[in-house]
C-alpha positions in Angstrom: -28.6 7.9 46.8 -28.1 4.3 45.7 -26.1 3.5 48.8 -28.9 4.7 51.1 -31.8 3.0 49.1 -29.9 -0.2 48.8 -29.1 -0.6 52.5 -32.5 0.1 53.9 -34.8 -2.8 54.8 -37.7 -3.3 57.3 -36.8 -4.6 60.7 -36.7 -8.4 60.8 -35.6 -8.6 57.2 -32.2 -9.0 55.8 -30.5 -5.6 55.0 -28.2 -5.6 52.0 -26.2 -3.3 49.9 -26.5 -4.1 46.2 -24.5 -2.8 43.2 -24.5 -3.3 39.5 -22.4 -6.4 39.8 -25.0 -8.2 41.9 -22.9 -8.4 45.1 -24.8 -8.6 48.4 -23.5 -7.7 51.8 -25.7 -8.9 54.7 -25.8 -7.0 58.0 -25.8 -8.7 61.4 -28.9 -8.7 63.6 -27.6 -5.9 65.8 -27.4 -3.5 62.8 -30.8 -4.6 61.5 -32.4 -4.3 64.9 -31.0 -0.8 65.5 -32.6 2.4 64.3 -32.1 2.3 60.5 -32.1 6.1 60.1 -29.2 6.6 62.5 -27.2 3.8 61.0 -27.7 5.0 57.4 -26.7 8.5 58.3 -23.2 7.1 59.0 -22.7 6.0 55.4 -20.0 8.0 53.5 -22.4 8.7 50.6 -25.0 10.2 53.0 -22.3 12.3 54.8 -21.1 13.7 51.4 -24.5 14.6 50.2 -25.3 16.2 53.6 -22.1 18.4 53.4 -23.1 19.5 49.9 -26.7 20.4 50.7 -26.0 21.9 54.1 -27.1 20.8 57.5 -30.5 22.5 57.2 -31.8 19.9 54.8 -30.9 16.9 56.9 -34.5 15.9 57.6 -35.4 16.1 53.9 -32.6 13.7 53.1 -33.9 11.0 55.5 -34.7 7.7 53.8 -38.2 6.4 53.3 -39.9 3.9 55.6 -40.2 0.2 55.1 -43.5 0.3 53.2 -42.3 3.0 50.9 -39.1 1.1 50.2 -41.0 -2.0 49.4 -43.2 -0.1 47.0 -40.3 1.5 45.3 -38.4 -1.7 45.0 -41.4 -3.5 43.5 -41.9 -0.6 41.1 -38.3 -0.7 40.0 -38.3 -4.5 39.6 -41.5 -4.3 37.6 -40.1 -1.6 35.3 -36.8 -3.5 34.9 -38.7 -6.6 34.1 -40.9 -4.8 31.5 -37.9 -3.2 29.8 -35.6 -6.3 29.7 -38.1 -9.1 29.3 -36.8 -9.8 25.8 -33.3 -10.4 27.0 -32.2 -14.0 27.6 -31.2 -14.9 31.1 -27.6 -15.7 30.1 -27.0 -12.0 29.4 -27.6 -11.0 33.0 -24.6 -10.7 35.4 -26.0 -13.2 37.8 -25.1 -16.5 39.3 -26.5 -19.8 37.9 -29.0 -20.1 40.7 -30.2 -16.5 40.2 -30.4 -17.0 36.4 -32.6 -20.1 37.0 -34.9 -18.1 39.3 -35.1 -15.3 36.8 -35.9 -17.7 34.0 -38.7 -19.2 36.1 -40.1 -15.8 36.8 -40.1 -14.8 33.1 -41.8 -18.1 32.1 -44.4 -17.5 34.8 -45.0 -14.0 33.4 -45.5 -15.5 29.9 -48.3 -17.8 31.1 -50.4 -14.9 32.3 -49.6 -12.5 29.4 -52.2 -11.4 26.9 -52.3 -12.9 23.4 -51.1 -9.6 21.8 -48.2 -9.2 24.3 -47.2 -12.9 23.9 -47.2 -12.6 20.1 -45.2 -9.4 20.2 -42.6 -10.9 22.5 -42.3 -14.0 20.3 -42.0 -11.9 17.1 -39.3 -9.7 18.6 -37.3 -12.8 19.7 -37.6 -14.4 16.3 -36.5 -11.2 14.5 -33.6 -10.9 16.9 -32.6 -14.5 16.3 -32.8 -14.1 12.5 -30.8 -10.9 12.7 -28.1 -12.6 14.8 -27.9 -15.5 12.3 -27.6 -13.1 9.3 -24.9 -11.1 11.1 -23.0 -14.3 11.9 -23.3 -15.5 8.3 -22.1 -12.1 6.9 -19.0 -12.2 9.2 -17.9 -15.3 7.3 -18.3 -13.4 4.0 -16.1 -10.5 5.2 -13.1 -9.8 3.1 -9.8 -11.1 4.4 -11.4 -12.2 7.7 -9.0 -15.1 8.3 -5.9 -13.2 7.3 -6.7 -10.2 9.5 -7.4 -12.5 12.5 -4.1 -14.3 11.9 -2.3 -11.0 11.8 -4.1 -9.9 15.0 -3.1 -13.1 16.8 0.6 -12.8 15.9 1.2 -9.0 16.0 -1.6 -7.5 18.1 -4.5 -5.1 17.5 -2.3 -2.2 16.6 -1.0 -3.7 13.3 -4.3 -5.4 12.7 -6.0 -1.9 12.7 -3.8 -1.0 9.7 -5.0 -3.9 7.6 -8.6 -3.3 8.6 -8.1 0.3 7.5 -6.7 -1.0 4.2 -9.8 -3.3 3.8 -12.0 -0.3 4.4 -10.3 1.7 1.6 -10.7 -1.3 -0.8 -14.5 -1.4 -0.1 -14.8 2.4 -0.3 -13.0 2.6 -3.7 -15.0 -0.4 -5.1 -18.2 1.4 -4.1 -17.1 4.6 -5.8 -16.2 2.7 -8.9 -19.6 1.0 -9.0 -21.2 4.5 -8.6 -19.2 6.1 -11.4 -19.4 3.2 -13.7 -23.2 2.8 -13.3 -24.1 6.4 -13.8 -21.4 7.7 -16.2 -19.4 5.0 -18.0 -22.2 2.4 -18.6 -24.7 4.8 -20.2 -22.0 6.1 -22.5 -20.9 2.6 -23.6 -24.5 1.5 -24.1 -25.3 4.5 -26.3 -22.1 4.2 -28.3 -22.9 0.6 -29.2 -26.6 1.0 -29.5 -27.5 -1.6 -26.9 -31.1 -1.8 -25.7 -32.2 0.3 -28.7 -30.4 3.3 -27.3 -29.0 6.4 -29.0 -27.2 9.5 -28.1 -27.1 13.2 -29.1 -24.1 15.5 -29.3 -25.0 19.2 -29.1 -22.3 21.4 -30.6 -21.1 24.3 -28.4 -22.7 27.7 -29.2 -21.0 31.0 -29.4 -17.6 29.4 -29.2 -14.7 30.1 -31.5 -13.9 27.2 -33.9 -10.3 26.9 -32.8 -11.4 26.2 -29.3 -13.1 23.0 -30.3 -10.1 21.3 -32.0 -8.8 18.3 -30.0 -6.5 15.7 -31.5 -5.4 13.1 -29.0 -1.8 12.0 -29.2 -2.6 8.5 -30.2 0.1 6.5 -31.9 -0.5 5.7 -35.6 1.1 3.2 -37.9 3.8 0.9 -36.7 4.0 1.1 -32.9 6.9 -0.2 -30.9 6.4 -2.2 -27.7 8.1 0.5 -25.5 5.5 3.0 -26.9 2.7 0.9 -25.5 4.6 0.6 -22.2 5.1 4.4 -22.1 1.4 5.0 -22.8 0.4 2.5 -20.1 2.6 4.2 -17.5 1.7 7.8 -18.5 -1.9 7.5 -19.6 -1.2 9.0 -23.0 -1.5 7.4 -26.5 -4.2 4.7 -26.8 -5.3 5.2 -23.2 -6.1 8.9 -23.7 -9.1 8.0 -25.9 -10.5 5.3 -23.7 -13.2 5.6 -21.0 -10.5 6.0 -18.4 -10.3 9.8 -18.9 -12.7 12.7 -19.0 -12.2 13.4 -22.8 -14.0 10.2 -23.8 -17.4 11.3 -22.4 -18.5 13.7 -25.2 -22.2 12.7 -25.2 -24.8 15.3 -24.0 -27.9 13.1 -23.9 -28.6 9.4 -23.9 -31.9 8.0 -25.2 -33.1 4.7 -23.9 -36.3 4.2 -25.8 -38.4 7.2 -24.6 -36.2 7.8 -21.5 -33.9 10.8 -21.7 -30.7 10.6 -19.6 -28.8 13.9 -19.0 -25.2 12.7 -19.0 -23.5 16.1 -17.9 -25.9 16.4 -14.9 -25.3 12.7 -14.0 -21.6 13.2 -14.2 -21.7 16.1 -11.8 -24.2 14.5 -9.4 -22.1 11.3 -9.4 -19.1 13.4 -8.4 -21.0 14.9 -5.5 -22.4 11.5 -4.6 -19.0 9.8 -4.2 -17.7 12.7 -2.1 -20.8 12.7 0.1 -20.6 8.9 0.4 -17.0 9.0 1.5 -17.6 11.8 4.0 -20.6 10.0 5.7 -18.8 6.7 5.7 -15.7 8.1 7.3 -17.7 10.0 9.9 -19.7 6.9 10.8 -16.6 4.8 11.3 -14.8 7.6 13.3 -17.6 8.2 15.8 -16.8 5.0 17.8 -13.1 5.9 17.9 -14.0 9.4 19.0 -15.9 7.9 22.0 -13.0 5.7 23.0 -10.6 8.7 22.8 -12.9 10.9 24.8 -13.2 8.3 27.5 -9.4 7.6 27.6 -8.5 11.3 27.6 -11.0 12.2 30.3 -9.0 11.2 33.4 -5.2 10.6 33.6 -5.7 8.3 36.5 -8.1 6.2 34.3 -5.3 6.0 31.7 -2.9 4.5 34.3 -5.6 2.0 35.4 -6.3 0.9 31.8 -2.6 0.3 31.1 -2.1 -1.7 34.3 -5.3 -3.7 34.6 -6.7 -3.7 31.0 -3.7 -3.0 28.8 -2.9 -6.6 27.8 -4.0 -7.8 24.3 -5.5 -11.3 24.8 -5.6 -11.8 21.0 -1.9 -12.4 21.0 -0.8 -16.0 20.6 2.8 -15.6 19.4 5.5 -15.6 22.1 7.6 -12.9 20.3 4.5 -10.7 19.9 3.8 -11.2 23.6 7.3 -10.1 24.6 6.9 -7.1 22.3 3.6 -6.2 24.0 5.4 -6.4 27.4 7.9 -3.9 26.1 5.2 -1.7 24.6 3.3 -1.5 27.9 6.5 -0.7 29.7 7.3 2.0 27.1 3.8 3.5 27.6 4.3 3.7 31.3 7.7 5.2 30.9 6.4 7.7 28.4 3.6 8.7 30.9 6.1 9.2 33.6 8.3 11.2 31.3 5.4 13.4 30.4 4.7 14.0 34.1 8.4 14.9 34.6 8.3 17.3 31.6 5.1 18.9 32.9 6.9 19.5 36.3 9.9 20.8 34.4 7.8 23.2 32.4 6.1 24.4 35.5 9.5 25.1 37.1 11.0 26.9 34.1 12.4 30.4 34.6 11.7 33.3 32.3 15.2 33.0 30.8 14.6 29.3 30.0 11.2 30.0 28.4 12.7 32.7 26.1 15.5 30.3 25.1 13.2 27.4 24.2 10.6 29.6 22.5 13.3 31.2 20.4 14.7 27.8 19.5 11.2 26.6 18.4 10.7 29.7 16.3 14.0 29.2 14.6 13.3 25.5 14.0 9.8 26.3 12.6 11.5 28.8 10.2 13.7 25.9 9.0 10.6 23.7 8.6 9.0 26.5 6.6 12.1 26.8 4.4 12.1 23.0 3.8 8.4 23.2 2.8 9.0 26.1 0.5 11.9 24.3 -1.2 9.7 21.2 -1.7 6.8 23.3 -3.2 9.1 25.3 -5.4 10.8 22.2 -6.7 7.4 20.6 -7.5 6.2 23.8 -9.3 9.3 24.0 -11.5 9.3 20.3 -12.2 5.6 20.4 -13.3 6.1 23.5 -15.5 9.2 21.9 -17.1 7.3 18.6 -17.7 4.3 20.2 -19.2 6.4 22.4 -21.6 8.8 19.7 -22.7 6.7 16.5 -22.7 5.7 16.9 -26.3 9.1 18.2 -27.5 11.0 15.0 -26.6 11.2 12.5 -29.5 9.0 9.5 -29.1 11.9 7.3 -30.1 13.8 8.4 -27.0 11.8 6.2 -24.6 13.8 6.8 -21.4 14.0 10.6 -21.8 10.3 10.9 -22.6 9.2 8.7 -19.7 11.5 10.7 -17.3 10.0 14.0 -18.5 6.5 12.6 -18.1 7.2 11.3 -14.6 9.3 14.2 -13.4 6.6 15.8 -11.1 5.8 12.4 -9.6 9.5 11.7 -9.0 10.0 15.1 -7.3 6.9 14.7 -5.1 8.1 11.2 -4.0 11.5 12.6 -3.1 9.9 15.4 -1.2 7.7 12.9 0.7 10.8 10.9 1.6 13.3 13.6 2.5 11.1 16.1 4.3 9.9 13.7 7.1 13.5 12.7 7.8 14.4 16.3 8.3 11.3 16.8 10.6 12.2 13.8 12.7 15.7 15.2 13.2 14.6 18.7 14.1 11.8 17.7 16.5 14.5 16.4 19.0 15.6 20.0 19.7 12.2 21.5 20.4 11.9 19.9 23.8 8.3 18.6 23.5 6.8 15.6 25.3 7.2 12.2 23.5 3.6 11.9 22.6 3.4 15.4 21.3 6.6 14.9 19.3 5.0 11.9 17.5 1.8 13.9 16.8 3.6 17.0 15.6 5.9 15.0 13.3 3.0 13.1 11.8 1.0 16.3 11.2 3.9 17.9 9.4 4.4 14.7 7.3 0.6 14.8 6.5 0.8 18.4 5.5 3.8 17.8 3.2 2.2 14.9 1.4 -1.2 16.5 0.9 0.2 20.0 0.2 2.4 18.5 -2.5 -0.6 17.4 -4.4 -2.1 20.9 -4.0 1.1 22.5 -5.4 1.0 20.2 -8.4 -2.6 21.1 -9.2 -1.8 24.8 -8.7 1.1 24.5 -11.1 -1.2 22.8 -13.7 -3.9 25.5 -13.2 -1.4 28.3 -13.6 -0.4 26.8 -17.0 -4.0 26.1 -18.0 -5.2 29.6 -17.2 -2.2 31.4 -18.8 -3.4 33.3 -21.9 -1.2 35.7 -23.8 -3.2 36.0 -27.0 -6.8 37.1 -27.9 -7.5 33.6 -29.3 -6.6 32.1 -26.0 -8.7 34.6 -24.1 -11.7 33.8 -26.3 -11.5 30.2 -25.1 -10.9 31.1 -21.4 -7.9 28.7 -21.1 -4.6 27.8 -22.8 -6.2 25.8 -25.6 -2.9 25.3 -27.5 -1.1 23.5 -24.7 -4.3 22.0 -23.1 -7.1 21.4 -25.7 -8.7 19.0 -23.1 -7.2 20.2 -19.8 -9.4 17.9 -17.7 -7.8 14.8 -19.4 -4.3 16.3 -18.7 -5.1 16.7 -15.0 -6.5 13.1 -15.0 -3.3 11.9 -16.6 -1.2 13.5 -13.8 -3.4 11.9 -11.1 -3.1 8.6 -13.0 0.7 8.9 -13.1 0.9 9.8 -9.4 -1.1 6.7 -8.5 0.9 4.4 -10.7 4.2 5.8 -9.5 3.2 5.5 -5.9 2.3 1.9 -6.4 5.6 1.2 -8.2 7.5 2.8 -5.3 5.7 0.6 -2.7 6.5 -2.5 -4.6 10.1 -1.5 -5.3 10.8 -0.7 -1.6 9.4 -4.1 -0.6 11.2 -6.1 -3.2 14.5 -4.3 -3.5 15.0 -2.9 0.0 13.1 -5.0 2.6 13.8 -8.5 1.2 17.6 -7.9 0.6 17.8 -6.3 4.1 16.2 -9.4 5.6 18.7 -11.7 3.7 21.7 -9.6 4.9 20.5 -9.6 8.5 19.8 -13.3 8.5 23.0 -14.5 6.8 25.6 -11.7 7.4 26.9 -11.5 11.0 28.9 -8.3 10.7 28.2 -5.7 13.4 27.1 -2.8 11.0 24.5 -5.1 9.4 23.2 -6.5 12.7 23.1 -2.9 14.1 20.8 -1.9 11.3 18.6 -4.9 11.9 15.3 -5.6 10.3 13.0 -2.9 8.9 10.3 -2.0 11.4 6.7 -2.1 10.3 5.8 1.5 11.0 2.0 1.8 11.2 1.8 5.5 10.9 4.2 5.7 7.9 2.3 3.0 6.0 -1.0 4.7 6.8 0.3 8.0 5.4 1.2 6.2 2.2 -2.3 4.8 1.5 -4.0 8.1 2.6 -1.8 10.0 0.1 -2.9 7.6 -2.6 -6.6 7.8 -1.5 -6.5 11.6 -1.7 -5.1 11.3 -5.2 -8.0 9.0 -6.1 -10.7 11.4 -4.7 -9.3 14.3 -6.7 -8.6 12.3 -9.8 -12.0 10.6 -10.1 -13.7 13.7 -11.6 -11.0 13.8 -14.3 -10.6 10.0 -14.6 -13.9 8.2 -13.7 -12.4 4.8 -13.7 -9.5 5.7 -11.4 -11.3 4.1 -8.3 -11.1 0.7 -10.1 -7.3 1.2 -10.4 -7.2 2.2 -6.7 -9.2 -0.9 -5.7 -6.8 -3.2 -7.5 -3.8 -1.3 -6.1 -4.9 -1.6 -2.5 -5.9 -5.2 -3.0 -2.4 -6.1 -4.1 -0.8 -3.9 -1.4 -2.7 -5.9 1.2 -0.9 -9.1 0.3 2.4 -7.3 -0.3 2.3 -5.7 3.1 1.2 -9.0 4.7 4.1 -10.9 3.2 6.5 -8.1 4.1 5.2 -8.0 7.7 5.5 -11.8 8.2 8.8 -12.4 6.4 10.9 -9.2 6.3 9.7 -6.7 8.9 9.5 -6.6 12.7 6.7 -4.8 14.5 7.5 -1.3 15.7 8.6 -1.3 19.3 6.4 1.7 20.2 2.9 0.9 18.9 -0.3 2.8 19.6 -3.6 1.4 20.7 -6.0 0.0 18.1 -8.9 2.3 19.1 -6.6 5.3 19.2 -4.9 4.4 15.9 -8.2 3.7 14.1 -9.5 7.1 15.1 -6.2 8.7 14.0 -6.3 7.0 10.6 -9.9 8.2 10.0 -9.1 11.7 11.1 -6.2 12.0 8.7 -8.3 10.4 6.0 -11.0 13.0 6.7 -8.4 15.8 6.4 -7.4 14.4 3.0 -11.0 14.3 1.8 -11.7 17.9 3.0 -8.5 19.0 1.1 -9.8 17.2 -2.0 -12.9 19.4 -1.9 -10.8 22.5 -2.6 -9.3 21.6 -6.0 -12.5 19.9 -7.1 -14.6 22.9 -6.2 -12.2 25.2 -8.1 -12.2 22.9 -11.1 -16.0 22.7 -11.2 -17.1 26.2 -10.4 -14.2 28.5 -11.4 -12.0 27.2 -14.3 -13.8 27.3 -17.7 -14.5 23.8 -19.0 -12.8 22.5 -22.1 -14.8 23.3 -25.3 -13.2 20.4 -27.3 -14.0 17.4 -25.1 -16.0 16.2 -22.2 -19.7 16.4 -21.2 -19.5 20.1 -20.2 -18.1 21.5 -23.4 -21.4 23.3 -24.1 -21.2 25.1 -20.7 -18.9 27.8 -19.5 -18.1 25.8 -16.3 -19.1 22.4 -15.1 -21.4 24.0 -12.5 -23.4 25.8 -15.2 -25.2 22.5 -16.0 -27.1 22.9 -12.7 -28.5 26.3 -13.7 -29.3 25.0 -17.2 -31.2 22.1 -15.7 -33.2 24.3 -13.3 -34.4 26.4 -16.3 -36.1 23.3 -17.6 -38.2 23.0 -14.4 -41.7 24.4 -14.0 -41.9 28.1 -13.0 -43.2 27.4 -9.5 -40.4 25.0 -8.8 -37.8 27.4 -10.2 -39.1 30.1 -7.8 -38.8 27.7 -4.9 -35.2 26.8 -5.8 -34.2 30.4 -6.4 -35.8 31.3 -3.0 -33.8 28.6 -1.2 -30.6 30.0 -2.8 -31.4 33.6 -1.9 -30.2 35.5 1.1 -33.7 35.8 2.5 -33.6 32.0 3.1 -29.9 31.7 3.9 -29.8 34.1 6.8 -32.8 32.6 8.8 -31.5 29.1 8.0 -28.1 30.1 9.4 -29.7 31.4 12.5 -31.7 28.3 13.0 -28.6 26.2 12.5 -26.8 28.3 15.1 -29.6 27.8 17.6 -29.6 24.0 17.0 -25.9 24.0 17.5 -26.1 25.9 20.8 -28.8 23.5 21.9 -26.6 20.5 21.3 -23.7 22.1 23.0 -25.8 22.7 26.1 -27.1 19.2 25.9 -23.6 17.8 25.7 -22.6 19.9 28.7 -25.6 18.5 30.6 -24.7 14.9 29.7 -21.1 15.5 30.8 -22.4 16.7 34.2 -24.6 13.6 34.5 -21.6 11.4 33.6 -19.5 13.1 36.3 -22.3 12.6 38.8 -22.6 8.9 37.9 -18.9 8.4 38.1 -18.9 10.0 41.6 -21.8 7.8 42.6 -19.8 4.7 41.7 -17.0 6.0 43.9 -19.5 6.6 46.7 -20.9 3.1 46.3 -17.5 1.6 46.7 -16.9 3.6 49.9 -20.3 2.5 51.2 -19.3 -1.1 50.6 -16.1 -0.6 52.5 -18.0 1.0 55.3 -20.5 -1.9 55.5 -17.8 -4.5 55.4 -16.0 -2.7 58.2 -19.3 -2.7 60.3 -19.7 -6.5 59.6 -16.1 -7.2 60.7 -16.5 -5.0 63.8 -19.8 -6.8 64.7 -18.2 -10.3 64.2 -15.1 -9.3 66.3 -17.2 -7.8 69.1 -20.4 -9.9 69.2 
């Protein structure tokens, strides 16, 4: 026990009790002159350990003698000095005099060190200094560094976490754009224009009916009016349909750069897997730190109270209004904790009749929620079917009607995303949950609505694409008459969703938030003042951009340059939201902590990414690829390019790959993975027990200090 080892000293020396903070408590001569074993046995830590082990092991728990303690202390100091010799003295939690003595000791050690050890220590210090300088320099090159620090100082870390999350999505989309452009778009452009003495090859599809290979993009010909260009720009049709923005542009099978052969279909598929894997790993890496914070905060309710009272203040706040808001926020958090305690007590005291009533009410409300979701999904399905069947039947001269039909699914999805959360927020009041659980449940329902709406849209498109009523259609494997290049059609829908979402965000800021700010400022009527300024809801704004990011992940396979549009979109949204926050909005009165919000943002983003895997997996492995456009027109599905590539490998490598894909390898591999998982679960349990023991040891040390202080006071009172 640390309390025992720290308090024992040889007679005639100065006994002390040390802790991690470097505090020292000196005992009087009477205590030092008495028998040390009897005195140490009175410590609370020793008594606790004795009760746990039982009285029979009392002799075994006796502390070591003075010689042994000196040896152990010297050994510990030597190990500590060896392990931390590279740390500068200013990093130690010591007083100035102690730091000076430590520095002298380290310099004395350097004089008697060997040449190799001295060179190794100098090299590690130099590398550490260079690394710190590079890290400091890179912080100045960080995107929006000054703007985010300014927002943090005025509105706190909760709102600052939203803008940091927005910056992360800008960097993520820019990286995905560089990946897709480098491996898919750039080789195609180079081969089309013959740059670097390059060429390309187009292999016509084999064993395919001729009518399946007919694709005539709906590009405008002849005299084109301005509104036609505007319609094409907003809907992705016309002149945009034949550009590198969409899947149908990439019809090359092989690119030749001198003697180098570049397999474009395989590169297209691998680039898709690469940006999904990159997004997954990047999100997991960023969410690990937030998970640690959440795990620590959720471990002990008493610790949560202590954090709010003693460490809840945000010292980055410099604005008086933000400071007053932070005061209200802390008061609200404490009230919410007390309310949750009251509800837990109320739940424990419920009778069987009250439980039946509340459970019946919750079941009824969930039925209403299910009905609302069903209505949203059915509306999106019917709007998508109507738009696909009538988009080509409306005259191009009727600009408004054509654009309305094109954007009908996007409009219905936006209305569903707006109306459904309002209904959920109203219904949650009657379910009698705790305030924190109400917020989480409402947010999860809103997340499900937004992400499921995208899935319903894709399901509606796939039902139209897969519908075949004639033998000619069945020969192609998809509805070639309505969708000769169905991948480009899906890409256009994702493009329209992203553009419309961006337009809605701008329109709400310009035509709702700014006029509301002017009315509240210049109109003194009670209804207007009662409405007040628009609150900057962190969760609602995060759901908006996560919805757009999920669209980007799904649409990148069908529109390789969609990440570039998403990058520009989020770049503009950053400044729009910044201006809106400073000039038209007020911070939400019930914010969440930055660490907790960052983790929540990344978890929701991870859910969106995992849901994006489903439609992409179905499109790649299940639905037949278009035979009239795209890099996979020579294959039955997009995944077939992998099998075709493996056939070109040597026979031995083919056998190895087929063996890895067989059940004989999969079953043992699964068993090994399960064993590894069980090992890490057991290791995590052992670490948790060690953490509990260390936490209890800290408590024991504090009790030992109180005991020693009491002894000193008693000795001074009765000399």
